[in-house]
C-alpha positions as CSV (number, residue, x, y, z in Angstrom):
1,M,3.9,70.5,-89.1
2,Y,6.8,71.6,-86.9
3,E,4.5,73.9,-84.8
4,K,2.0,71.0,-84.3
5,T,4.8,68.7,-83.1
6,E,6.0,71.4,-80.8
7,R,2.5,71.9,-79.4
8,I,2.2,68.2,-78.8
9,N,5.6,68.1,-77.1
10,N,4.7,71.0,-74.9
11,K,1.4,69.4,-73.9
12,C,3.3,66.2,-73.0
13,M,5.7,68.2,-70.9
14,E,2.9,69.9,-69.0
15,I,1.2,66.5,-68.3
16,R,4.5,65.1,-67.0
17,K,5.0,68.2,-64.9
18,E,1.6,67.8,-63.3
19,I,2.4,64.2,-62.5
20,L,5.5,65.4,-60.8
21,K,3.6,68.0,-58.8
22,T,1.1,65.4,-57.6
23,K,3.9,63.0,-56.5
24,I,5.8,65.7,-54.7
25,V,2.8,67.0,-52.8
26,D,1.3,63.5,-52.1
27,F,4.6,62.5,-50.5
28,Q,4.8,65.7,-48.4
29,K,1.3,65.0,-47.0
30,M,2.3,61.5,-45.8
31,L,5.2,62.9,-43.7
32,P,6.4,61.9,-41.2
33,V,6.7,58.3,-42.5
34,K,5.8,55.6,-40.0
35,L,8.7,53.2,-39.6
36,I,11.1,51.4,-37.3
37,E,14.3,53.3,-37.1
38,R,17.6,51.7,-38.0
39,E,20.9,52.3,-36.1
40,L,22.5,53.8,-39.2
41,S,21.9,57.5,-39.7
42,L,22.8,59.8,-42.6
43,P,24.4,63.2,-42.1
44,V,21.9,66.0,-42.9
45,D,24.1,69.0,-43.7
46,S,27.3,67.5,-44.9
47,G,27.6,69.6,-48.1
48,K,28.1,66.4,-50.0
49,I,25.8,64.2,-52.1
50,V,24.9,61.4,-49.7
51,T,24.5,58.1,-51.5
52,V,23.1,54.9,-50.1
53,T,24.2,51.5,-51.5
54,G,23.6,48.0,-50.4
55,V,22.0,44.7,-51.4
56,R,18.4,44.7,-52.6
57,R,15.6,44.7,-50.0
58,S,18.0,45.7,-47.2
59,G,16.1,49.0,-46.4
60,K,17.8,51.7,-48.5
61,T,14.5,53.5,-49.2
62,Y,13.4,53.4,-45.6
63,L,16.8,54.9,-44.6
64,L,15.9,57.9,-46.8
65,Y,12.5,58.1,-45.1
66,Q,14.2,57.9,-41.7
67,T,16.4,60.8,-42.7
68,I,13.5,62.9,-43.9
69,N,11.7,62.3,-40.6
70,E,14.8,63.6,-38.7
71,I,14.8,66.7,-40.9
72,I,11.1,67.3,-40.3
73,K,11.6,66.8,-36.6
74,S,14.4,69.5,-36.6
75,G,11.8,72.0,-37.7
76,V,12.2,72.0,-41.5
77,S,9.0,72.6,-43.3
78,K,7.6,69.6,-45.3
79,K,7.4,71.9,-48.3
80,R,11.2,71.9,-48.4
81,I,11.3,68.1,-49.0
82,L,11.5,67.0,-52.6
83,F,11.3,63.2,-52.7
84,L,10.9,61.2,-55.9
85,S,11.0,57.5,-56.6
86,F,12.1,56.8,-60.2
87,D,10.6,53.3,-59.9
88,D,7.3,54.9,-61.1
89,E,6.9,54.3,-64.8
90,R,5.1,57.6,-65.2
91,I,8.3,59.5,-64.7
92,N,10.6,57.4,-66.9
93,F,12.0,60.6,-68.3
94,R,14.6,61.1,-71.0
95,T,17.7,63.0,-69.9
96,D,16.6,66.2,-71.5
97,E,13.3,66.0,-69.5
98,L,14.8,65.8,-66.0
99,D,14.8,69.5,-65.6
100,L,11.0,69.2,-65.4
101,I,11.5,68.1,-61.8
102,L,13.0,71.5,-60.9
103,Q,10.4,73.3,-62.8
104,A,7.5,71.5,-61.2
105,Y,8.9,72.1,-57.7
106,R,9.4,75.8,-58.4
107,E,5.9,76.2,-59.7
108,L,4.6,74.6,-56.6
109,F,6.7,76.6,-54.2
110,P,8.0,79.8,-55.9
111,D,8.9,81.5,-52.7
112,I,11.3,78.8,-51.5
113,D,15.0,79.2,-52.4
114,F,16.1,76.0,-54.0
115,K,19.3,76.0,-52.1
116,N,17.2,75.3,-48.9
117,V,15.5,72.3,-50.5
118,Y,16.3,68.7,-49.4
119,I,16.3,66.5,-52.4
120,F,15.8,62.7,-52.2
121,F,16.0,60.6,-55.4
122,D,15.2,56.9,-54.9
123,E,16.0,54.3,-57.6
124,I,17.4,57.1,-59.8
125,Q,19.5,54.6,-61.7
126,N,16.3,53.9,-63.8
127,T,17.0,57.2,-65.7
128,I,19.7,57.3,-68.3
129,D,22.5,59.8,-67.6
130,W,21.2,60.6,-64.2
131,E,24.7,61.4,-63.0
132,R,25.0,64.6,-65.1
133,F,21.6,65.8,-63.9
134,V,22.6,65.3,-60.2
135,R,26.0,66.9,-60.7
136,R,24.3,70.0,-62.2
137,I,21.8,70.3,-59.3
138,Y,24.7,70.0,-56.8
139,D,26.9,72.5,-58.6
140,T,24.2,75.1,-59.3
141,E,21.1,74.5,-57.1
142,S,21.4,72.6,-53.8
143,K,23.9,70.8,-51.7
144,N,21.3,68.8,-49.9
145,I,21.1,65.7,-52.1
146,F,20.4,62.1,-51.1
147,L,20.5,59.2,-53.5
148,S,19.7,55.5,-53.3
149,G,19.5,52.9,-56.0
150,S,19.6,49.3,-57.0
151,N,22.9,47.6,-57.2
152,S,22.3,46.5,-60.8
153,K,23.1,50.0,-62.1
154,M,24.3,51.9,-59.1
155,L,27.3,50.3,-57.5
156,A,29.5,52.1,-55.1
157,S,32.3,52.0,-57.7
158,D,30.0,53.6,-60.3
159,I,29.0,56.4,-58.0
160,A,32.6,57.2,-57.0
161,G,33.5,57.6,-60.7
162,S,30.4,59.4,-61.8
163,L,30.2,62.0,-59.0
164,R,33.9,62.6,-58.7
165,G,34.5,63.6,-55.1
166,R,31.1,65.2,-54.6
167,T,29.7,62.3,-52.6
168,I,30.0,60.4,-49.4
169,Q,28.7,56.8,-49.4
170,F,26.9,54.7,-46.8
171,E,26.2,51.0,-46.9
172,V,22.9,49.4,-45.8
173,F,23.0,45.8,-44.7
174,P,20.2,43.5,-43.5
175,L,19.5,44.0,-39.8
176,L,22.1,43.8,-37.1
177,F,21.0,41.6,-34.2
178,S,20.3,44.6,-32.1
179,E,18.0,46.0,-34.8
180,Y,16.4,42.6,-35.2
181,C,15.4,42.8,-31.5
182,T,14.0,46.3,-32.0
183,F,11.9,45.0,-34.9
184,K,10.7,42.1,-32.7
185,N,10.0,44.5,-29.8
186,I,12.5,42.8,-27.6
187,D,14.2,44.8,-24.8
188,T,17.9,44.4,-25.1
189,S,18.7,46.6,-22.1
190,D,17.6,43.9,-19.7
191,L,20.0,41.0,-19.7
192,Y,19.4,39.8,-16.2
193,S,15.7,39.1,-16.1
194,S,15.5,35.3,-16.8
195,A,12.4,35.7,-18.9
196,N,13.7,38.6,-21.0
197,R,17.1,36.9,-21.4
198,A,15.3,33.8,-22.7
199,R,13.6,36.0,-25.3
200,I,16.9,37.4,-26.4
201,V,18.5,34.0,-26.7
202,N,15.6,32.5,-28.6
203,A,15.7,35.5,-30.9
204,A,19.4,35.0,-31.5
205,T,18.8,31.5,-32.6
206,S,16.1,32.6,-35.1
207,Y,18.4,35.4,-36.3
208,L,21.3,33.0,-36.8
209,I,19.2,30.7,-39.0
210,G,16.7,33.2,-40.7
211,G,18.9,36.2,-41.1
212,G,17.9,39.9,-41.0
213,F,16.2,41.1,-44.1
214,P,13.6,43.5,-42.8
215,E,10.7,42.1,-44.8
216,I,11.4,38.6,-43.5
217,V,11.7,39.7,-39.9
218,L,8.4,41.5,-40.1
219,S,6.4,39.1,-42.2
220,K,3.8,36.8,-40.7
221,N,2.3,33.6,-42.0
222,V,4.5,33.7,-45.1
223,N,7.1,31.2,-46.2
224,P,10.4,33.1,-45.8
225,D,12.3,30.7,-48.1
226,M,10.0,31.6,-51.0
227,I,10.7,35.3,-50.5
228,L,14.4,34.8,-50.0
229,Q,14.7,32.6,-53.1
230,E,13.0,35.4,-55.1
231,Y,15.6,37.9,-53.7
232,Y,18.3,35.5,-54.9
233,H,16.9,35.1,-58.4
234,V,16.5,38.9,-58.9
235,L,20.0,39.4,-57.6
236,L,21.4,36.7,-59.7
237,F,19.8,37.6,-63.0
238,K,19.3,41.3,-62.8
239,D,22.3,42.4,-60.8
240,I,24.9,39.9,-62.1
241,V,23.8,38.2,-65.4
242,E,22.2,41.3,-67.0
243,R,24.7,43.9,-65.7
244,Y,27.8,41.9,-66.6
245,N,26.4,40.2,-69.7
246,I,27.1,36.7,-68.4
247,S,26.1,33.9,-70.8
248,N,27.7,31.0,-68.9
249,I,25.0,30.8,-66.2
250,A,25.8,27.1,-65.4
251,V,29.3,28.0,-64.4
252,L,28.0,31.1,-62.4
253,K,25.6,28.9,-60.4
254,Y,28.2,26.2,-59.8
255,F,30.7,28.8,-58.6
256,I,28.2,30.3,-56.2
257,A,27.2,26.9,-54.8
258,R,30.8,26.0,-54.4
259,L,31.6,29.2,-52.5
260,I,28.5,28.7,-50.2
261,N,29.6,25.1,-49.5
262,N,33.0,26.4,-48.5
263,L,31.7,29.2,-46.3
264,S,34.3,30.5,-43.8
265,K,37.1,28.4,-45.2
266,P,40.1,29.5,-47.2
267,T,39.1,29.0,-50.8
268,S,41.2,28.3,-53.9
269,I,39.6,29.6,-57.0
270,N,42.2,27.6,-59.0
271,K,40.9,24.5,-57.4
272,I,37.3,25.4,-58.3
273,Y,38.4,26.0,-61.8
274,N,39.9,22.5,-62.0
275,E,36.7,21.0,-60.6
276,I,34.6,22.8,-63.3
277,R,36.9,21.6,-66.1
278,S,36.7,18.1,-64.7
279,A,32.9,18.2,-64.8
280,G,33.1,19.0,-68.5
281,L,32.1,22.6,-68.3
282,K,34.1,25.2,-70.3
283,T,35.3,28.3,-68.6
284,D,38.3,30.5,-68.1
285,K,40.2,30.9,-64.8
286,N,40.1,34.7,-65.2
287,F,36.3,34.6,-65.6
288,L,36.1,32.9,-62.1
289,Y,38.1,35.7,-60.6
290,Q,35.8,38.2,-62.3
291,L,32.8,36.4,-60.9
292,A,34.2,36.8,-57.4
293,G,34.5,40.5,-58.0
294,Y,31.0,40.8,-59.3
295,L,29.5,38.9,-56.3
296,D,31.4,41.3,-54.0
297,A,30.3,44.4,-55.9
298,V,26.6,43.6,-55.6
299,Y,27.0,42.7,-51.9
300,F,26.1,39.1,-52.2
301,S,29.4,37.7,-51.0
302,F,32.5,39.2,-49.4
303,R,36.1,38.2,-49.6
304,L,38.1,38.2,-46.3
305,K,41.8,38.3,-47.0
306,R,44.6,37.0,-44.9
307,F,46.3,39.6,-42.7
308,E,49.8,40.5,-43.9
309,T,52.1,43.1,-42.5
310,S,52.5,44.4,-46.1
311,V,49.3,46.1,-47.3
312,L,50.1,45.1,-50.9
313,K,50.3,41.4,-50.0
314,S,47.0,41.6,-48.1
315,D,45.2,42.8,-51.3
316,L,45.9,39.5,-53.0
317,L,42.9,37.2,-53.6
318,T,44.9,34.0,-52.9
319,N,43.4,31.9,-50.1
320,S,40.6,34.4,-49.3
321,K,37.7,33.3,-47.2
322,F,34.1,34.0,-48.5
323,Y,31.2,35.2,-46.4
324,F,27.7,36.1,-47.4
325,I,25.2,38.9,-47.0
326,D,22.6,37.0,-45.0
327,N,22.3,33.6,-43.3
328,G,18.6,33.3,-44.2
329,L,19.4,33.9,-47.9
330,V,22.2,31.3,-47.8
331,N,19.9,28.8,-46.1
332,A,17.1,29.4,-48.6
333,I,19.3,28.7,-51.7
334,S,21.4,25.9,-50.3
335,Y,21.1,23.4,-47.5
336,A,24.9,23.0,-47.2
337,N,25.1,25.0,-44.0
338,Y,21.6,24.7,-42.6
339,N,22.6,22.8,-39.5
340,E,26.2,24.1,-39.4
341,Y,25.8,26.5,-36.5
342,G,29.5,27.1,-36.4
343,K,29.6,28.3,-39.9
344,L,26.4,30.4,-39.5
345,L,27.8,32.0,-36.4
346,E,31.0,32.8,-38.1
347,N,29.1,34.4,-41.0
348,S,27.0,36.4,-38.6
349,T,30.1,37.5,-36.8
350,F,31.7,38.6,-40.0
351,L,28.6,40.7,-40.9
352,F,28.6,42.3,-37.5
353,L,32.3,43.3,-37.8
354,R,32.0,44.2,-41.5
355,Q,29.3,46.8,-40.7
356,K,31.5,48.2,-37.9
357,V,34.5,48.4,-40.3
358,P,33.0,50.0,-43.5
359,F,34.1,49.0,-47.0
360,Q,36.1,46.1,-45.6
361,R,39.0,48.3,-44.5
362,G,40.6,46.8,-41.5
363,L,39.1,43.3,-41.4
364,N,41.2,40.2,-42.2
365,Y,41.9,36.8,-40.8
366,Y,45.2,35.5,-39.3
367,K,47.0,32.4,-40.5
368,G,50.3,31.3,-39.0
369,R,51.0,27.9,-37.3
370,K,47.5,28.3,-36.0
371,E,44.5,30.5,-37.0
372,C,42.4,33.4,-35.8
373,D,39.1,34.0,-37.5
374,F,39.0,37.8,-37.5
375,V,41.6,40.6,-37.2
376,V,40.1,44.1,-36.8
377,T,42.6,46.9,-37.6
378,E,42.9,50.6,-37.5
379,R,45.3,52.1,-40.1
380,H,46.5,48.5,-40.6
381,K,47.3,48.2,-36.9
382,P,45.5,45.3,-35.2
383,R,43.2,46.4,-32.4
384,L,40.9,43.4,-31.9
385,L,41.1,39.7,-32.4
386,V,38.0,37.5,-32.5
387,Q,37.8,33.7,-32.5
388,V,34.5,31.9,-33.3
389,S,33.5,28.5,-31.9
390,W,29.9,27.4,-31.6
391,E,30.3,24.8,-28.9
392,I,33.0,24.8,-26.3
393,V,32.3,21.4,-24.7
394,S,35.7,20.8,-23.0
395,D,38.8,22.4,-21.8
396,E,40.6,21.0,-24.8
397,T,38.3,22.9,-27.2
398,L,38.7,26.1,-25.2
399,K,42.5,25.6,-25.2
400,R,42.6,25.1,-29.0
401,E,40.6,28.3,-29.6
402,A,42.6,30.2,-27.1
403,D,45.9,29.0,-28.6
404,G,45.0,30.5,-32.0
405,L,44.2,33.8,-30.4
406,V,47.4,33.9,-28.3
407,E,49.6,33.1,-31.3
408,A,48.0,35.9,-33.3
409,A,48.1,38.3,-30.3
410,R,51.9,37.8,-29.9
411,K,52.6,38.1,-33.6
412,L,50.4,41.2,-34.1
413,S,50.9,42.8,-30.7
414,C,47.2,43.0,-29.9
415,K,45.7,42.7,-26.4
416,K,41.9,42.7,-27.0
417,L,40.9,39.1,-27.4
418,Y,37.5,37.5,-27.7
419,I,36.1,34.0,-28.2
420,I,32.5,34.1,-29.5
421,N,30.5,31.0,-28.7
422,N,27.0,29.6,-28.1
423,D,26.6,30.0,-24.3
424,L,29.9,30.2,-22.3
425,D,30.4,33.5,-20.5
426,K,33.7,33.9,-18.6
427,V,37.2,35.5,-18.7
428,I,40.2,33.3,-19.0
429,H,43.9,34.0,-18.9
430,R,46.5,32.4,-21.2
431,D,50.2,33.3,-21.3
432,N,49.6,36.8,-19.8
433,F,46.7,37.5,-22.1
434,E,43.2,38.1,-20.9
435,I,40.6,36.5,-23.2
436,K,36.9,37.3,-22.9
437,V,34.7,34.3,-23.8
438,V,31.3,35.7,-24.7
439,P,28.0,34.2,-25.9
440,Y,27.3,35.5,-29.5
441,W,24.0,37.2,-28.7
442,K,25.8,39.2,-26.0
443,F,28.7,40.1,-28.2
444,F,26.3,41.3,-31.0
445,L,24.7,43.7,-28.5
446,L,28.0,45.3,-27.3
447,N,28.8,48.9,-28.2
448,F,31.6,48.2,-30.7
449,D,33.4,51.4,-29.9
450,E,33.8,50.3,-26.3
451,I,35.1,46.8,-27.1
């Protein structure tokens, strides 16, 4: 009986191994992958496990493809690429079966030293205890490992704990405006031709309202709101409700709606708690603080904290502002900000800056007698101040926005000042400070390192 069971198990192993061989070779035959390149690139020979995190449908898998294309272009043989997507139900392996991947590859290419193989595992979180398997490969087989996965089971915090210093992490967001133009085949190098400039400005308006999820940008004759609403439902139920075992969904939905309605404004979670209690819903204040953390962890919303000279004080949640992963997604699930171009512009500006300042280090807002929307810092030292105002229709409006910048500049000893707006393009001077007033589409196309 034992021998019969063993024979069956061995037969199953061989079948699975053959499936793996087919998938490995089929992928190699389709290389290089046809795609539109993103501006983010992954290091190829870092000696670390390269992990890619980000909101669903932002393009993590295609970033792996892009990296593979770069490796192939450098002269590496396609045979040295091992790519597997664990989203395939046929390789839903148990932990003790994961070694079949290595066996299958070695049987296909016995003459290739595994230390020279580039390994790409997509959606690996679908396999239980994948972390131990990846650690073993890294420690004993190859240093060329790239991972991406869904936020529901593969958050940045999880990776940091599981792989213990072996990894470097990269975040993928929906498209920057410059990438949006690339996807739309718009030349951003020509800002002076009136026809091309008009294309850029029109694209900027569409981007401001519709956001930058790649599928939405490339889709034709499809209702984008339907696709984006589906993104939201998957994120809500799979990434938040299932992952964190949330049963009070009514409170969760109200909390999200309330944050969206208060987009870009300082938000008191204690006030939201009182509103929920007044509406007759039962909840706990600590639960709301936890929800804010969950939404942040899955890249749905982001908390922007007030700048404080003390790093410890700036870590407090009190009076944080909330921004969201994509304007199109926000508009698809709520009409609260649909015609609020000022709020949408501020959200887009946040996303632009957030991608230039990874993991929210060095991005805050200023609040004194007046306000400044964004403070960009290096090692907690302010290097750039940004004010956002959709329409500057009068000198009074311009003065109000400039006054907030100047107060922050004096307090924080910062000389790089910008006001981002709809269409005004000029340089002004206030109290010995130079302020660049720039249309948002132009600001989003600047080389951030040169700002």
